C-alpha angles and dihedrals in degrees: 000000000000109000129145125187117189136178117190148113127284111249092206140353113291117263121218132197132170125237117240122257140066094299100038112196122216113245116193127191131192139152125231123206106217116192116231116235095228122050129207116228090351091291118131114246131189140185117229108220120193113220133195124199130181141209123350090352089061091051090048091052092050092050101044110019117087137181112281094020116134112235138174119219137175131191144110130300114241126190128196145151141218138178113248126218091272092057094253119137111237122198121211136197123186140155116247102214120229097166132018133175144161113275097195139032121266091252091054090046093052092046091052095041094083090070090059107032146338108243146129118292117282118262089222119133112276126246121230105234090212100066106007095240122130120252106223111214118243117265101026097097090110092052098054113107093224139050 
């Protein structure tokens, strides 16, 4: 079985492109910094995992995920290779995302954002402090990647 589950912080805002053809599919890419459990010489270390997401989930990531935000993803690891312009074979490893979700509240995300960047507040759905559930903004029902 090929299954990867990761929790980490986005190293930058997701980037999205569309495949060519009549029915172009959204292809999103982002990298997650995942802390290692054990540290060497008491210094924090992380692995930087490239992720690829498709379709409506890619569009969702582009709209709501921001640099520094803590997210949880699951998917499969995919390896590949290509020859670059200098004729050197390059090997790749990335996670093809099947599921993605927020791993912290909006308030936690904004509080932690200062460590990663100085920017405008995230447009992510807000969390009601009373019960911890997300308030989904009106009018985005068609954009949600689930039913």
